[in-house]
Backbone as CSV, one residue per row, in Angstrom:
resi,resn,N_x,N_y,N_z,CA_x,CA_y,CA_z,C_x,C_y,C_z
1,MET,-6.472,8.381,-4.583,-5.189,8.775,-4.342,-4.414,9.174,-3.417
2,GLN,-3.661,8.748,-2.650,-3.050,9.612,-1.587,-1.617,10.203,-1.749
3,VAL,-1.837,11.803,-1.347,-0.615,12.298,-1.449,0.103,12.488,0.096
4,LEU,0.971,12.282,-0.061,1.782,12.701,1.326,2.557,13.813,1.074
5,LEU,2.192,14.718,1.643,2.847,16.221,2.058,3.741,16.382,2.773
6,VAL,5.351,16.589,2.799,5.922,16.463,4.126,6.448,18.229,3.738
7,GLU,5.963,18.724,4.437,6.502,20.577,4.476,6.351,21.325,5.525
8,ASP,6.814,21.617,6.137,7.024,22.828,6.873,6.147,24.193,6.977
9,ASP,6.586,24.771,5.675,6.021,25.901,5.593,4.259,26.077,5.295
10,ASP,3.541,26.569,6.222,2.342,26.185,6.252,1.654,27.125,5.085
11,LEU,2.278,27.923,4.564,1.132,28.880,3.265,1.779,27.822,2.351
12,VAL,2.893,27.291,1.873,3.111,26.189,0.756,2.218,25.347,0.955
13,ALA,2.521,24.525,1.975,1.650,23.328,2.460,-0.251,23.271,1.988
14,SER,-0.579,24.476,2.486,-1.787,24.665,2.594,-2.573,25.080,0.807
15,MET,-1.521,25.976,0.346,-1.734,26.402,-1.497,-1.112,25.062,-1.973
16,VAL,-0.331,24.136,-1.903,-0.163,22.840,-2.610,-1.831,22.023,-2.313
17,ALA,-1.795,21.355,-1.140,-3.151,20.995,-0.572,-4.279,21.047,-1.367
18,ASP,-4.562,22.587,-1.338,-6.063,23.276,-2.075,-5.943,22.562,-3.390
19,GLN,-4.452,22.793,-4.271,-4.610,22.631,-5.517,-4.516,21.105,-5.733
20,VAL,-3.813,20.270,-4.901,-3.978,19.092,-5.043,-5.725,18.054,-5.004
21,THR,-6.129,18.797,-4.087,-7.862,18.432,-3.563,-8.792,18.461,-4.809
22,GLN,-8.075,19.490,-5.389,-9.449,20.153,-6.521,-9.214,18.669,-7.376
23,GLN,-8.606,17.695,-7.832,-8.580,16.632,-8.387,-9.670,15.749,-7.603
24,GLU,-10.474,14.935,-8.708,-11.480,14.020,-7.923,-10.708,12.506,-7.327
25,ASP,-10.834,12.603,-6.135,-10.402,11.202,-5.382,-8.907,11.321,-5.488
26,TRP,-8.497,12.547,-4.656,-7.199,12.765,-4.273,-7.381,13.065,-3.179
27,ALA,-6.501,12.783,-2.123,-6.207,13.270,-1.250,-5.146,13.830,-0.318
28,VAL,-5.125,14.511,0.661,-3.572,15.198,1.112,-3.299,14.638,2.531
29,MET,-2.430,14.002,2.746,-2.081,13.876,4.542,-0.777,14.782,4.485
30,ARG,-0.717,15.716,5.288,-0.035,16.931,5.711,0.831,16.665,6.802
31,CYS,2.247,16.667,6.621,3.333,16.662,7.865,4.320,17.576,7.654
32,THR,4.536,17.966,8.654,5.838,19.079,8.810,6.937,18.708,9.466
33,SER,6.881,16.910,9.754,8.095,16.474,9.423,8.530,15.267,9.631
34,LEU,9.425,14.839,9.397,10.178,13.360,9.269,9.107,11.998,9.994
35,VAL,9.688,12.904,11.662,8.756,11.651,12.368,7.310,11.680,11.958
36,GLU,6.611,12.876,11.572,5.268,12.475,11.162,4.785,11.978,10.133
37,ALA,5.944,11.814,9.194,5.832,11.456,7.760,5.630,9.834,8.042
38,LYS,6.814,9.483,8.738,6.858,7.973,9.047,5.917,7.610,9.626
39,ALA,5.043,8.377,10.352,3.760,7.772,11.060,2.393,7.405,10.241
40,TRP,2.715,8.600,9.138,1.423,8.427,8.384,1.692,8.029,6.624
41,ALA,3.155,7.384,6.463,3.337,7.330,5.412,2.341,6.220,4.858
42,SER,2.154,4.955,5.109,1.049,3.597,4.850,0.170,4.193,3.998
43,GLY,0.111,3.328,3.126,-0.928,3.577,2.252,-0.799,4.813,1.079
44,SER,0.345,5.587,1.486,0.564,6.948,0.317,1.012,6.231,-1.004
45,ASP,0.366,6.995,-2.158,0.339,6.899,-3.431,1.789,7.819,-3.983
46,ILE,2.072,9.081,-3.711,3.066,9.657,-4.232,3.399,11.069,-2.813
47,VAL,4.677,10.872,-3.221,5.488,11.905,-1.725,5.459,13.130,-2.089
48,LEU,5.395,14.420,-1.810,5.839,15.642,-1.954,6.796,15.916,-1.011
49,LEU,7.971,16.315,-0.837,8.835,16.196,0.169,10.066,17.485,-0.031
50,ASP,9.757,18.400,0.965,10.545,19.289,1.021,12.153,18.566,1.864
51,LEU,13.488,19.155,1.188,14.209,18.661,1.769,15.190,18.894,2.994
52,ASN,14.364,20.495,3.579,14.952,21.036,4.814,13.901,20.795,5.956
53,LEU,13.659,20.491,6.730,12.481,19.942,7.573,13.322,20.541,9.128
54,ASP,12.313,20.323,9.908,13.073,20.924,11.185,14.091,19.438,11.784
55,ASP,13.576,18.208,11.470,14.121,17.148,11.994,15.016,16.611,11.057
56,SER,15.177,17.038,9.998,16.082,16.012,8.929,16.673,17.466,7.519
57,ARG,17.631,17.087,7.349,18.069,18.259,5.943,18.457,17.480,4.806
58,GLY,18.259,17.869,3.820,19.464,17.727,2.522,19.092,16.259,2.254
59,ALA,19.978,15.603,1.749,19.928,14.110,1.323,19.249,13.437,1.990
60,ALA,19.629,13.164,3.753,19.753,12.704,4.748,17.759,12.310,4.843
61,SER,16.979,13.612,4.124,15.433,13.387,4.240,14.811,12.323,3.187
62,LEU,15.608,12.658,1.991,15.432,11.958,0.639,15.318,10.518,1.338
63,SER,17.048,10.057,1.675,17.346,8.986,2.003,16.598,8.353,2.948
64,ALA,15.891,8.734,4.157,15.075,8.165,5.235,13.466,7.925,4.478
65,MET,13.200,9.048,3.952,11.894,8.691,3.144,12.097,7.469,1.982
66,ARG,12.723,7.237,1.166,13.120,6.141,0.439,13.447,4.702,1.370
67,GLN,13.911,4.962,2.329,13.570,3.726,3.059,12.221,3.584,3.782
68,ILE,11.278,4.291,3.862,10.377,4.079,4.529,9.252,3.718,3.112
69,LEU,9.614,4.199,2.221,8.441,3.918,0.992,9.452,3.619,-0.041
70,PRO,10.265,2.326,-0.419,11.200,2.246,-1.535,10.613,2.371,-2.993
71,HIS,8.839,2.014,-2.846,8.233,1.681,-4.415,7.655,2.834,-4.921
72,ILE,7.257,3.782,-4.094,6.424,5.088,-4.127,7.427,6.386,-4.548
73,PRO,6.607,6.859,-5.470,7.281,7.881,-6.412,7.363,8.769,-5.068
74,ILE,8.682,10.025,-5.151,8.668,11.131,-4.580,9.024,11.874,-5.540
75,ILE,8.410,13.379,-5.131,9.086,14.787,-6.006,9.487,15.659,-4.672
76,VAL,10.512,15.768,-5.051,11.244,16.992,-3.960,10.736,18.451,-4.287
77,ILE,10.190,19.042,-3.480,9.871,20.502,-3.460,10.749,21.272,-2.843
78,SER,11.738,21.664,-3.399,12.749,22.796,-2.232,13.214,23.958,-3.181
79,ALA,13.669,25.045,-2.057,14.148,26.697,-2.958,15.457,26.158,-2.941
80,ILE,16.236,25.530,-3.054,17.254,25.563,-3.728,17.201,25.041,-5.100
81,ASP,18.083,26.131,-6.123,18.165,25.886,-7.195,19.413,25.382,-8.055
82,ALA,20.365,25.164,-6.790,21.427,24.531,-7.452,21.114,23.433,-8.607
83,PRO,21.600,23.503,-10.169,21.865,22.214,-10.776,22.609,21.025,-9.908
84,ALA,23.756,21.319,-9.289,24.201,20.456,-8.587,23.456,19.388,-7.709
85,THR,22.623,20.320,-6.555,21.807,19.736,-5.961,20.615,18.751,-6.795
86,ARG,19.927,19.528,-7.755,19.080,18.831,-8.359,19.818,17.598,-8.587
87,ILE,20.846,17.398,-9.538,21.059,16.202,-10.025,21.807,15.428,-8.842
88,GLU,21.905,15.716,-7.886,22.456,14.777,-6.847,21.024,14.324,-6.392
89,THR,20.234,14.998,-6.417,18.698,14.483,-5.532,18.139,13.411,-6.202
90,LEU,18.148,13.600,-7.789,17.692,12.971,-8.587,18.242,11.478,-8.769
91,THR,19.805,11.731,-8.714,20.672,10.381,-8.881,20.569,9.493,-7.640
92,ASP,20.474,10.161,-6.124,19.651,9.743,-5.079,18.437,8.681,-4.665
93,GLY,17.705,9.212,-5.781,16.027,8.321,-5.739,15.179,9.045,-5.914
94,ALA,14.989,10.118,-6.287,14.097,11.369,-6.212,13.647,10.747,-7.675
95,ASP,12.327,11.163,-8.012,11.618,10.789,-9.136,11.099,12.048,-9.917
96,ASP,11.352,13.342,-9.330,11.556,14.769,-10.242,11.621,15.780,-9.019
97,TYR,12.208,16.957,-9.128,12.845,18.301,-8.523,11.691,19.027,-9.148
98,VAL,11.160,20.041,-8.254,10.363,20.969,-8.587,10.789,22.357,-7.240
99,THR,11.582,23.549,-7.860,11.986,24.539,-7.570,10.989,25.469,-6.987
100,LYS,10.927,25.835,-5.531,10.306,26.809,-5.042,10.901,28.478,-5.866
101,PRO,9.631,29.498,-5.832,8.788,28.902,-5.860,8.310,28.186,-7.284
102,PHE,7.125,27.946,-7.076,6.520,26.714,-8.701,4.886,27.204,-9.005
103,GLN,4.532,27.167,-10.074,3.387,27.295,-10.146,2.516,25.905,-9.918
104,LEU,1.244,25.788,-9.263,0.656,24.786,-9.050,0.286,24.048,-9.484
105,ASP,-0.273,24.553,-10.883,-0.583,23.758,-12.228,0.293,23.054,-12.290
106,GLU,1.736,23.490,-12.580,3.274,22.408,-13.316,3.187,21.843,-12.116
107,LEU,3.255,21.607,-11.267,3.445,21.046,-9.705,2.301,19.497,-10.206
108,GLN,1.222,20.632,-10.112,-0.032,18.688,-10.304,0.164,18.127,-11.814
109,ALA,0.870,19.209,-12.418,0.993,18.027,-14.076,2.158,17.467,-13.861
110,ARG,3.053,17.841,-12.802,4.242,16.970,-12.659,4.267,15.661,-11.797
111,MET,2.982,15.380,-11.190,2.096,14.706,-10.209,2.087,13.625,-11.315
112,THR,1.050,13.895,-11.845,0.338,13.054,-12.763,1.416,12.368,-13.558
113,ALA,2.550,13.266,-14.348,3.105,12.775,-15.121,3.918,11.527,-14.591
114,VAL,4.755,11.528,-13.102,5.278,10.671,-12.278,4.393,9.620,-12.136
115,LEU,3.263,9.750,-11.972,2.316,8.583,-11.437,2.024,7.830,-12.890
116,ARG,1.761,8.121,-14.092,2.096,7.804,-15.343,3.043,6.879,-15.556
117,ARG,4.193,7.566,-15.152,5.513,6.381,-15.501,5.709,5.533,-14.819
118,VAL,5.171,5.612,-13.672,5.419,4.272,-12.403,4.710,3.419,-12.742
119,GLN,3.423,3.716,-13.563,2.108,2.701,-13.585,2.950,1.937,-14.395
120,ARG,3.580,2.499,-15.507,3.743,2.137,-16.940,4.717,0.930,-16.593
121,THR,5.858,1.543,-15.453,7.144,0.580,-15.662,7.148,-0.081,-14.329
122,ALA,5.987,-0.116,-13.518,5.725,-1.118,-12.193,5.455,-2.702,-12.829
123,PRO,6.393,-3.467,-12.182,5.819,-5.064,-12.409,5.008,-5.609,-12.155
124,GLU,4.908,-6.776,-12.626,3.774,-7.071,-12.533,3.910,-7.755,-11.003
125,PRO,3.000,-7.887,-9.819,3.067,-8.056,-8.340,3.007,-9.664,-8.388
126,THR,3.947,-10.102,-7.576,4.179,-11.551,-7.418,3.848,-11.865,-6.093
127,GLY,3.344,-13.382,-5.878,2.561,-13.498,-4.580,1.822,-13.600,-4.386
128,VAL,1.146,-13.049,-3.273,-0.243,-13.173,-3.285,-1.066,-11.406,-2.995
129,VAL,-1.374,-11.277,-4.005,-2.014,-9.847,-4.144,-3.674,-10.008,-3.681
130,TRP,-3.753,-8.846,-2.601,-5.166,-8.655,-2.452,-5.940,-7.572,-2.542
131,ASP,-7.020,-6.999,-2.936,-7.561,-5.929,-3.674,-8.795,-5.974,-2.655
132,PRO,-9.034,-5.552,-1.494,-10.000,-5.688,-0.813,-11.411,-4.888,-1.246
133,GLU,-11.268,-3.420,-2.166,-12.209,-2.787,-2.634,-12.695,-3.555,-3.868
134,ALA,-12.036,-4.521,-4.610,-12.398,-5.005,-5.684,-13.248,-6.376,-5.829
135,ARG,-12.542,-6.730,-4.029,-13.000,-8.296,-3.727,-11.996,-9.327,-4.525
136,SER,-10.848,-9.151,-4.870,-10.265,-9.687,-5.877,-8.875,-10.186,-5.172
137,VAL,-8.282,-11.694,-5.546,-7.497,-12.139,-5.162,-6.591,-12.659,-6.222
138,GLN,-5.410,-12.466,-6.427,-4.105,-12.944,-7.548,-3.234,-13.710,-6.758
139,VAL,-2.722,-14.511,-7.414,-1.193,-15.156,-7.111,-0.636,-15.133,-8.148
140,ASN,0.641,-14.442,-8.243,1.790,-14.341,-9.141,0.887,-14.095,-10.424
141,GLY,0.270,-12.755,-10.479,-0.711,-12.271,-11.403,-1.452,-12.902,-12.037
142,GLN,-1.966,-14.285,-11.110,-3.125,-15.155,-11.821,-4.332,-14.547,-11.192
143,SER,-5.474,-14.233,-11.504,-6.952,-13.711,-10.881,-6.992,-15.415,-10.353
144,VAL,-7.427,-15.512,-9.229,-8.217,-16.621,-8.167,-9.577,-16.713,-8.235
145,ASP,-9.900,-17.399,-9.159,-12.039,-17.528,-9.177,-12.319,-17.720,-7.755
146,LEU,-12.602,-16.913,-6.446,-13.119,-17.235,-5.200,-14.877,-17.094,-5.471
147,THR,-15.713,-18.292,-4.783,-17.081,-17.879,-4.581,-16.989,-17.277,-3.469
148,PRO,-17.850,-16.197,-2.880,-18.046,-15.595,-1.768,-17.592,-15.942,-0.516
149,LEU,-17.729,-17.320,-0.263,-17.794,-18.124,1.066,-16.542,-18.032,0.853
150,GLU,-15.847,-18.441,-0.004,-14.221,-18.503,-0.041,-13.817,-17.449,0.039
151,TYR,-14.019,-16.091,-0.938,-13.139,-15.333,-0.257,-13.354,-14.993,0.772
152,GLU,-14.696,-14.941,1.397,-14.883,-14.302,3.035,-13.576,-15.291,4.309
153,MET,-13.522,-16.549,3.579,-12.520,-17.392,4.175,-11.277,-17.057,4.228
154,PHE,-10.938,-16.727,2.803,-9.526,-16.401,2.789,-9.426,-14.787,3.431
155,ARG,-10.238,-13.810,3.134,-10.166,-12.830,4.325,-9.412,-12.789,5.283
156,THR,-10.533,-13.512,6.496,-10.578,-13.882,7.623,-9.003,-14.695,7.987
157,LEU,-8.640,-15.445,6.951,-7.169,-16.057,7.450,-5.642,-15.421,7.387
158,ALA,-6.257,-14.331,5.637,-5.024,-13.651,5.317,-4.886,-12.395,5.820
159,GLU,-5.681,-11.411,6.766,-5.507,-10.196,7.110,-5.181,-10.665,8.977
160,SER,-4.858,-11.764,9.171,-4.120,-11.962,10.386,-3.172,-13.351,10.422
161,PRO,-2.070,-13.012,9.017,-0.992,-14.077,9.134,-0.709,-14.671,10.408
162,GLY,-0.593,-16.060,10.595,-0.157,-17.019,11.886,-1.156,-16.657,12.823
163,ALA,-2.103,-16.440,12.571,-3.135,-16.479,13.645,-3.994,-17.383,13.271
164,ALA,-4.223,-18.559,14.832,-5.571,-19.250,14.668,-6.544,-19.181,14.880
165,PHE,-7.181,-19.587,13.770,-8.868,-19.678,14.017,-9.259,-21.335,13.925
166,SER,-10.273,-20.955,15.350,-11.129,-22.210,15.142,-12.138,-22.199,13.783
167,ARG,-12.934,-23.565,14.092,-13.869,-23.683,12.876,-15.200,-22.584,12.955
168,ALA,-15.025,-22.828,14.794,-16.180,-21.970,14.890,-15.996,-20.460,14.790
169,ASP,-14.764,-20.139,14.922,-14.422,-18.739,14.762,-14.618,-18.242,13.559
170,ILE,-14.195,-19.225,12.274,-14.198,-18.759,10.876,-15.874,-19.088,10.303
171,LEU,-16.464,-19.885,10.739,-17.594,-20.057,10.543,-18.834,-18.929,11.235
172,GLU,-18.165,-18.065,12.230,-19.125,-16.790,12.629,-18.682,-15.908,12.183
173,ARG,-17.012,-15.482,11.480,-16.731,-14.486,10.884,-17.568,-14.798,9.327
174,VAL,-17.489,-15.695,8.934,-18.152,-15.693,7.606,-19.325,-15.808,7.707
175,MET,-20.461,-16.896,8.289,-21.438,-17.199,8.072,-22.290,-16.325,9.054
176,GLY,-21.890,-15.495,9.916,-22.757,-14.694,11.108,-22.924,-15.722,12.164
177,PRO,-23.306,-15.181,13.443,-23.491,-15.477,14.377,-24.746,-16.488,14.403
178,ASN,-25.694,-16.125,13.359,-27.025,-17.211,13.484,-27.022,-18.275,12.691
179,PHE,-25.504,-18.760,12.379,-25.802,-19.362,11.494,-25.452,-20.936,12.282
180,TYR,-26.751,-21.989,12.078,-26.692,-23.587,12.319,-26.017,-24.722,11.481
181,GLY,-25.261,-25.150,11.784,-24.806,-26.095,11.174,-23.620,-26.945,11.242
182,TYR,-23.288,-27.787,10.614,-21.760,-28.460,11.215,-20.893,-27.671,10.854
183,GLU,-19.994,-27.476,11.943,-18.306,-27.035,11.951,-17.447,-27.668,10.871
184,ARG,-17.602,-28.640,10.865,-16.765,-30.065,9.500,-17.052,-29.270,8.050
185,VAL,-18.162,-28.102,8.181,-18.378,-27.541,6.931,-16.865,-26.911,6.469
186,VAL,-16.478,-26.028,7.275,-15.584,-25.057,6.973,-14.114,-26.089,6.221
187,ASP,-14.173,-27.444,6.876,-12.221,-28.172,6.215,-13.044,-28.102,4.804
188,VAL,-14.381,-28.673,4.153,-15.120,-28.593,2.727,-14.426,-27.566,2.028
189,HIS,-14.420,-25.927,2.679,-14.775,-25.014,1.872,-13.168,-24.154,1.705
190,VAL,-12.392,-24.808,3.338,-11.050,-24.751,3.081,-10.441,-25.380,2.236
191,GLY,-10.838,-26.529,2.058,-10.324,-27.624,1.028,-10.382,-27.261,-0.657
192,HIS,-11.341,-26.277,-0.743,-11.627,-25.292,-2.312,-10.423,-24.425,-2.229
193,LEU,-10.451,-23.815,-1.276,-9.503,-22.829,-0.614,-8.183,-23.034,-1.336
194,ARG,-7.647,-23.736,-0.859,-6.381,-24.319,-0.684,-6.341,-24.827,-2.358
195,LYS,-7.310,-25.523,-2.897,-6.885,-25.933,-3.828,-6.795,-24.877,-5.249
196,LYS,-7.608,-24.019,-4.938,-7.445,-22.822,-6.139,-6.153,-22.259,-6.081
197,LEU,-5.432,-21.759,-4.372,-4.211,-21.238,-4.441,-3.251,-21.948,-5.044
198,ALA,-3.001,-22.983,-4.475,-2.434,-24.204,-5.007,-2.099,-24.022,-6.342
199,GLN,-2.835,-23.812,-6.877,-2.621,-23.833,-8.363,-1.683,-23.127,-8.870
200,SER,-1.216,-21.788,-8.300,-0.375,-21.086,-8.899,0.655,-20.743,-7.486
201,LEU,0.768,-21.318,-6.115,1.911,-21.540,-5.502,2.386,-23.272,-5.200
202,SER,3.683,-23.152,-4.433,4.325,-24.072,-4.531,3.832,-24.118,-2.979
203,GLY,2.643,-25.326,-2.842,2.722,-25.664,-1.383,1.605,-25.112,-1.089
204,ASP,1.023,-25.424,0.543,-0.219,-24.658,0.636,0.128,-24.135,1.432
205,VAL,-0.874,-22.586,1.723,-0.764,-21.336,2.517,-1.399,-21.390,3.795
206,ILE,-2.618,-22.494,3.542,-3.097,-22.533,4.941,-2.973,-23.734,5.630
207,GLU,-2.420,-23.765,6.890,-2.149,-24.545,7.535,-3.234,-24.999,8.563
208,THR,-3.637,-26.549,9.006,-4.429,-27.280,9.680,-4.013,-26.970,10.794
209,VAL,-4.652,-26.388,11.776,-4.266,-26.350,13.420,-4.616,-27.683,14.121
210,ARG,-4.310,-28.523,14.167,-4.894,-29.958,14.732,-5.676,-29.868,15.603
211,ALA,-7.004,-30.358,16.152,-7.758,-30.342,16.400,-8.511,-29.207,17.141
212,PHE,-7.872,-28.021,16.013,-8.790,-27.037,16.737,-9.297,-26.032,15.348
213,GLY,-8.339,-25.571,14.236,-8.996,-24.981,13.119,-7.714,-24.916,12.054
214,TYR,-7.778,-23.609,11.722,-6.691,-23.507,10.274,-5.600,-22.024,10.851
215,ARG,-4.836,-21.593,9.862,-4.101,-20.395,9.787,-3.584,-20.035,8.675
216,TRP,-3.288,-18.866,8.198,-2.550,-18.330,7.093,-1.041,-18.388,7.801
217,ARG,-0.156,-19.218,6.978,1.186,-19.106,6.698,1.710,-17.944,7.206
218,ARG,2.478,-17.581,8.317,2.925,-16.560,8.404,4.076,-15.950,7.572
219,GLU,4.790,-16.791,6.915,5.804,-16.520,5.609,5.179,-16.419,4.940
220,VAL,4.251,-16.560,4.594,3.699,-15.890,2.905,2.867,-14.616,3.115
221,PRO,3.754,-13.692,2.563,3.128,-12.429,2.751,1.558,-12.202,1.737
222,VAL,0.940,-11.369,2.329,-0.325,-10.732,1.458,0.137,-9.573,1.129
223,GLN,0.265,-8.917,-0.438,0.148,-7.572,-1.093,-1.302,-7.126,-0.912
224,VAL,-1.565,-6.031,0.256,-2.903,-5.208,0.214,-2.778,-3.916,-0.495
225,LEU,-3.782,-4.676,-1.706,-3.860,-3.125,-2.189,-5.071,-2.295,-2.001
226,HIS,-4.449,-0.669,-2.076,-5.079,0.540,-1.476,-5.754,1.226,-2.645
227,GLY,-7.016,1.164,-2.327,-7.406,2.166,-3.808,-7.218,3.562,-3.279
């Protein structure tokens, strides 16, 4: 679980990070400004956001973070205890609001509760969803049963949408540099991969590049899940 902690008070940030990292498989990325947060936001599962930063203050901080991570839960941690500010912040898109000073155990419990709530209400993923850690592929919520060779071909093409790969490139990436055989074997396996993906998609997502090889259609995004 990746926690993005956006807090310019070093003491508060250190205490929160120490608390959170006691949880198994939880990691913290600490940032002191919105600029830093934008650079490190990718892969975050939850955000702890101080509203008043050196480069952004108040509702603007929340709005900017929500634009960066529209579907990731955000818990605001703030020294402002005014009910109007709390209500406004929750209305503007925060998933919870914690007032400083706070109990670290309570913050941890709120984070767990928010994540549980988001997981219960999260819609089923649509389109092509790839989980590299599990080596699994889903299309519109349906698992696609790929052989190890088909999976490696999928990975090669899908991680670089729009990039054309020659048959020799694909063979080397999938089979290794010591493979000896006909390049046309790629056509057979790409055909199987296309057929399996097309069962849940309209049209081919793998394009043929004439007299060269294949590429993943740039307009078909692949959602990559992060563990």
